[in-house]
C-alpha positions in Angstrom: 12.6 55.1 -158.9 9.1 56.2 -160.4 7.0 54.5 -163.2 4.3 56.4 -164.9 1.0 55.0 -164.9 0.3 53.2 -168.4 3.6 53.5 -169.7 5.2 49.7 -171.1 8.7 49.4 -170.9 10.5 47.5 -173.5 13.8 46.7 -172.1 15.3 47.2 -168.4 19.2 46.7 -167.9 19.8 46.5 -164.1 23.9 46.9 -163.5 25.6 45.4 -160.5 22.6 43.5 -160.3 24.0 41.8 -157.1 23.0 44.4 -154.9 19.4 43.4 -155.1 20.2 40.5 -152.7 18.9 42.0 -149.7 15.0 41.5 -150.0 13.9 44.6 -147.4 15.9 47.1 -148.8 14.3 49.8 -150.1 16.2 49.5 -153.5 15.3 46.4 -154.0 11.3 46.7 -153.1 11.9 49.9 -155.7 13.4 47.8 -158.7 11.6 44.6 -158.4 8.5 45.9 -159.9 9.8 47.3 -162.8 12.0 44.4 -163.7 8.9 41.8 -163.3 6.8 44.2 -165.6 9.2 44.9 -168.2 9.1 42.9 -171.7 12.5 41.8 -171.5 15.2 42.1 -168.3 18.8 41.8 -168.3 20.8 41.8 -165.3 24.5 42.5 -165.2 26.5 41.3 -162.2 30.1 39.8 -162.0 29.5 38.7 -158.4 25.9 38.2 -158.8 26.5 36.4 -155.3 28.9 37.8 -152.8 28.6 35.3 -150.1 25.9 32.6 -150.3 22.5 31.2 -152.8 19.9 32.9 -150.7 21.5 36.4 -152.3 20.6 35.1 -156.0 16.9 34.5 -155.4 15.4 38.4 -155.8 17.4 38.5 -159.0 15.9 34.9 -159.7 12.6 36.1 -158.5 12.8 39.4 -160.8 13.2 37.4 -163.9 10.9 34.9 -163.5 8.6 35.5 -160.7 6.3 32.8 -161.3 8.8 30.7 -160.5 10.3 32.1 -158.0 8.1 33.6 -156.0 8.6 31.2 -152.8 11.6 32.3 -150.4 11.0 29.1 -148.1 10.7 26.3 -150.7 14.0 27.9 -152.4 16.1 28.4 -149.1 15.4 24.9 -148.2 16.4 23.2 -151.5 19.7 25.3 -152.6 20.5 27.1 -149.1 20.5 24.1 -146.4 17.0 25.0 -144.8 17.2 27.9 -142.3 16.9 29.0 -139.0 14.6 31.3 -137.8 13.9 32.1 -141.6 17.3 33.0 -142.2 19.0 30.9 -144.7 22.9 31.1 -144.5 24.0 27.5 -145.4 24.2 25.8 -149.5 22.9 22.9 -151.2 22.7 21.1 -154.5 25.2 23.5 -155.9 25.1 21.4 -159.4 21.0 21.5 -159.6 21.0 25.5 -159.1 24.1 25.8 -161.4 23.1 23.4 -164.0 19.2 24.9 -163.6 20.0 28.5 -164.2 22.6 28.0 -167.2 19.6 26.3 -168.6 17.2 29.1 -168.2 18.8 32.4 -167.9 22.3 32.9 -166.7 24.9 33.7 -169.4 28.5 33.5 -167.6 31.7 34.7 -169.0 34.8 34.4 -166.9 37.8 37.1 -167.3 40.2 34.4 -167.6 37.9 33.8 -170.7 37.5 37.5 -172.1 40.5 39.0 -170.8 43.3 36.6 -171.6 45.7 39.2 -172.3 45.9 40.8 -168.5 49.1 40.2 -166.8 49.0 37.3 -163.8 47.8 38.5 -160.5 49.3 36.6 -157.3 48.8 36.5 -154.2 50.5 35.8 -150.5 49.6 35.7 -146.7 51.5 37.2 -144.8 51.9 36.0 -141.2 52.3 37.8 -138.3 52.4 37.2 -134.5 50.9 39.8 -131.6 52.4 39.9 -128.8 51.4 38.2 -125.4 49.5 41.1 -123.9 47.0 41.7 -126.9 46.6 37.7 -127.5 45.4 37.4 -123.2 41.9 38.9 -124.4 41.6 36.8 -127.8 43.0 33.4 -126.1 40.1 33.9 -123.5 37.6 33.6 -126.2 38.8 30.9 -128.0 39.1 28.7 -125.2 35.2 29.7 -124.8 34.4 28.6 -128.2 36.0 25.5 -128.1 33.9 24.6 -125.2 30.7 25.6 -127.2 32.2 23.1 -130.3 32.6 20.2 -127.7 28.9 21.0 -126.6 27.6 20.8 -130.2 29.7 17.6 -131.2 28.0 16.4 -127.4 24.1 18.1 -128.4 21.4 15.5 -128.8 18.7 17.7 -130.2 18.5 19.8 -133.2 17.1 22.9 -131.3 20.3 22.7 -128.8 22.4 22.3 -131.6 20.8 25.6 -133.6 21.1 27.6 -130.4 24.5 26.0 -129.8 25.7 27.2 -133.5 24.2 31.1 -132.6 26.2 31.0 -129.8 29.7 30.0 -131.8 28.8 32.6 -134.2 28.6 35.3 -131.6 31.9 34.3 -130.1 33.2 34.5 -133.8 31.8 37.9 -134.4 33.3 38.6 -130.6 37.3 37.6 -131.2 37.1 39.1 -134.9 36.5 42.7 -133.0 38.9 41.9 -130.3 41.7 40.4 -132.9 41.0 43.6 -135.2 41.2 45.9 -132.3 44.7 44.3 -131.1 46.3 43.8 -134.9 45.8 47.5 -136.0 43.5 49.7 -134.4 41.8 52.1 -136.0 43.4 50.6 -139.4 43.0 53.6 -142.0 43.9 56.1 -139.7 46.8 54.2 -138.8 48.1 53.5 -142.2 47.8 56.9 -143.7 49.7 58.7 -140.5 52.4 56.1 -141.1 52.3 57.1 -144.9 51.8 61.0 -144.1 55.4 60.7 -141.8 56.6 58.8 -144.5 55.8 62.2 -147.0 54.6 60.2 -149.7 51.7 61.4 -151.3 48.8 59.5 -151.1 44.8 59.3 -151.3 41.9 57.9 -148.8 38.7 56.6 -150.1 36.1 54.7 -147.1 32.6 55.1 -145.9 32.9 58.9 -145.2 33.9 60.0 -148.4 31.5 62.0 -150.3 30.8 60.0 -153.8 31.2 63.0 -155.5 34.7 63.3 -154.6 35.7 59.7 -155.0 36.2 60.1 -159.1 38.6 62.6 -158.6 40.8 61.1 -155.9 41.1 58.2 -158.3 42.2 60.5 -161.0 44.8 62.0 -158.6 46.0 58.4 -158.0 46.1 57.4 -161.6 47.7 60.6 -163.0 49.9 62.0 -160.3 53.2 60.7 -160.2 53.3 62.3 -156.3 50.5 60.2 -155.2 51.9 56.4 -154.8 49.3 55.0 -152.5 45.7 54.3 -152.0 44.3 53.6 -148.7 40.9 52.7 -149.0 38.5 50.6 -147.2 37.5 47.0 -148.5 33.6 48.2 -149.2 34.0 51.7 -150.8 37.1 51.1 -152.3 35.6 47.7 -153.7 33.5 49.0 -156.4 33.4 50.8 -159.6 36.9 52.4 -159.2 40.0 52.0 -161.6 43.2 51.5 -159.5 45.4 50.7 -162.3 48.5 52.8 -161.3 49.1 50.6 -158.9 50.2 47.1 -159.0 50.6 46.1 -155.4 47.7 45.3 -153.2 48.0 45.0 -149.3 44.7 44.0 -147.0 45.4 44.4 -143.7 41.8 43.2 -142.5 39.6 40.4 -143.8 35.8 40.4 -144.9 33.9 37.9 -144.1 32.1 38.1 -147.7 34.6 36.6 -150.6 32.8 38.7 -153.4 33.7 41.6 -151.4 37.6 40.7 -151.3 37.6 39.8 -155.1 36.0 42.8 -155.5 38.3 44.9 -153.9 41.7 43.1 -155.6 40.4 43.4 -159.1 40.6 47.6 -158.8 43.9 46.6 -159.5 44.0 43.3 -162.0 41.6 44.8 -164.5 41.6 46.6 -168.2 44.4 49.2 -168.3 46.8 47.4 -166.4 50.2 46.1 -167.5 51.9 44.9 -164.7 51.8 42.0 -162.9 49.4 42.5 -159.6 50.7 40.8 -156.5 48.7 41.0 -153.5 49.7 40.3 -149.6 47.3 39.1 -147.0 48.5 40.4 -143.7 47.1 37.6 -141.3 47.4 37.7 -137.2 48.8 34.3 -136.0 46.0 32.4 -133.8 43.4 35.6 -134.3 40.4 35.2 -135.9 42.1 35.6 -139.4 42.2 31.9 -139.4 38.8 31.3 -138.9 37.9 34.2 -141.5 40.7 32.4 -144.1 38.5 29.4 -144.3 35.4 30.8 -144.3 36.0 32.9 -147.4 37.3 29.6 -149.1 34.6 27.5 -148.3 31.9 30.4 -149.5 34.3 30.2 -152.7 33.6 26.6 -153.1 30.1 27.3 -153.1 29.6 29.8 -155.3 31.6 28.7 -157.5 30.1 25.3 -157.6 27.1 27.4 -158.3 28.4 29.9 -160.4 31.1 28.4 -162.7 30.4 24.6 -162.0 33.2 23.9 -160.3 35.1 24.8 -156.7 36.8 28.3 -156.4 39.4 29.5 -153.9 41.7 32.3 -153.1 44.5 30.5 -154.6 48.0 31.7 -152.7 51.5 31.1 -153.4 53.1 28.2 -151.4 56.1 29.7 -149.9 54.7 32.1 -146.9 56.7 34.5 -145.5 56.4 35.3 -141.4 57.0 37.7 -138.9 57.2 37.6 -135.1 57.1 40.4 -132.0 60.9 40.9 -131.7 61.6 40.7 -135.5 58.3 42.3 -136.5 58.4 43.9 -139.8 57.5 47.5 -140.0 55.2 49.0 -142.5 57.7 51.0 -144.2 60.0 48.3 -145.1 57.5 45.8 -145.7 56.6 48.2 -148.8 60.1 49.1 -149.4 61.0 45.4 -150.0 57.2 44.8 -152.3 58.5 48.0 -154.3 61.6 46.2 -155.0 60.0 43.1 -156.0 59.3 44.4 -159.9 58.8 42.2 -162.7 60.0 42.8 -166.4 56.6 43.8 -167.8 56.2 46.1 -164.8 55.4 49.9 -165.9 58.1 52.2 -164.5 55.8 55.6 -164.2 52.1 55.8 -163.8 49.6 55.5 -166.7 50.2 58.1 -168.9 48.2 61.3 -169.3 45.7 61.5 -172.2 
């Protein structure tokens, strides 16, 4: 992105402005001077912060560089302070919300402007791993409990900060091992099963060229022979319209609530005429338990900061579960989902123009 010398920019509109969250990114460093020097700057985003308040700072700096010019002051006030200059917490939510609402933020919620959209339902499906899969994970959980006990009993702030880092590293290790035990190479695994059933499907992940993604989406939207889309949360979570689907299944979780909500809403958006049913497959006694709680906590903070109230991933109270002895295969699970038709669910795909 280049700007000619002497050219005065009147209005700059930046869509998906949450991509400015990383102050070290080349994109942010290229955009910031242009946004700051324009006579009028408009930032657009449904999720201006995906995970924590620090992600707002560069956007605020773009709009009011004279006010938001010190990341450490902002971090200490609204991010619960930081460890080694890393601000991952949240504090003073109400103050930040009121400040943004009074000076720079116009917030419109989907429920207010798209009230005609059908309902979106979430459900957790709990799975149990085999004893062999759980052996290594249980060992890591025992180690994690030791660290947690040390954190509770430590006397100094410095020791607590170091132990917190150890705790996060262990959680990441459990996450990696849990994912490998639950579904190895998730996308490949799912794609193979669907192909064996001779079901037409598309696949979009990080390796899919940007130029090819829209044509794959059109296949899914318009061809009756294409019944499934296998997507990574990141690559398939932004900028795609998949309203031909009314069932969404998550085989993995992201640590970032904004990523999960955006991925859900590929199906729940303008053009959807059926109720959207979302199923989260969670493995019992793994890091899924931790991630789900973290997602809820982050959503509460983001809700207070952006909307002035707590948000959450609301799920149905009646939660199905399964065990290794009576494990539902993906085929039978999808078959059960397909049988759960509602009166407003269309029999055919999006009509061709």
